[in-house]
N, C-alpha and C positions, 0 to 999 in steps of 0.2 A: 635379350632372351629370346625373345625373335628371330631377329635377325641369325641367332646362331641355327637356329633350329631350320629356317629359310635355307641359310648359305649350307646346312648336314644336305637337306631333298635334293638341290640343286647337285651337289658334289656325287651322290648317290644316283640319279638319275644322270649322269655325266660320265662316270663310272659304267653306269648298266649301259648305257649306250656305247662309248670304247669298248668293251667287254664285246656286245654286238657284232662291232662292225670287226673285232679281229676274229672272230668264228667264224662269219661270212668269207672272210677272206682267206683263213685257214680250217677250210674243213678237215676232220681227222682230230687227232687226240695233241691235248697240251699234258707236257711234263712238270709237274709240283714237286720240288722238291719240298722231303718234310725234314723240318728241323733240328728235331732232336735225336732221329734215327741215322741220319745221314744219308738217308738212300731218296728215290723220288715215286711216286707216285705218277700213273699212266690216266687219266682222263679223257671222255669225251669233251670234248669242247663247249658244249651243249652245256654239258654236268657241270664243267669247269664252271661257266656261268654261271650256272643257277648256284652252286656253292656261293662264289663272291658275291651274286646278289642276295642272299640269304646271311651270309656275315655281316654286310653292308647294313641291312634291315637289322637284323639283333643288336647291331654297335649301336645304330640310332636310336632302337627303342631303348635302349638301356641306358642311353642319354637321357630321355625324357622319361623315364620312371621317379629319380626324385624328385623334380617340380610336382611332378601328378601328386605323390603321396605328400608334397608338402603343402597342397593345394586342401588335397580329400583334409588333411587333418585340420587344417586350417578353419574349414566349412565347420568340421565337427567339435572345436574349442566356442566357435562365433555359436552354435546353434545352443549349446552349453549353458554359456553365459545367458544368451537370450533368454532359455529356460528358466536360470536361479533370479535371472531381474526380474520376470512376469514372475513368477512364483511372491517373490519379496512384495513386486509391488500388489501380488492379491490379498495378503498377510498384512499391508499398512492400509487398507481399504478397506478391509472387516474388521481390522481394529477400530478406525475411525467412526464406520457405518457402528458398530458395536458399541462404541462410548455415548453416543448421541442417543441412544435411547435409554428411557429411563427405568 
């Protein structure tokens, strides 16, 4: 799983570098087609670069959320099981110490 995350970061950095080079070579405006309307949007190159990088960062973050949520849930369940086991051990110890006294 860590290899996939590493590759995502490398891909995002290479995409950012590529877009930076495009923006430096072609100062001006970029035409982005709109997928559902059929028109296009004219944006400055720097803004198009920022939008592309934010989209990539959001994509990577969405891919990272499920493993982080699973880790948090696993930690909470381990903590709950540990507390329950500790309570059972304390009850057993109290019962055994209580049996020894007349």
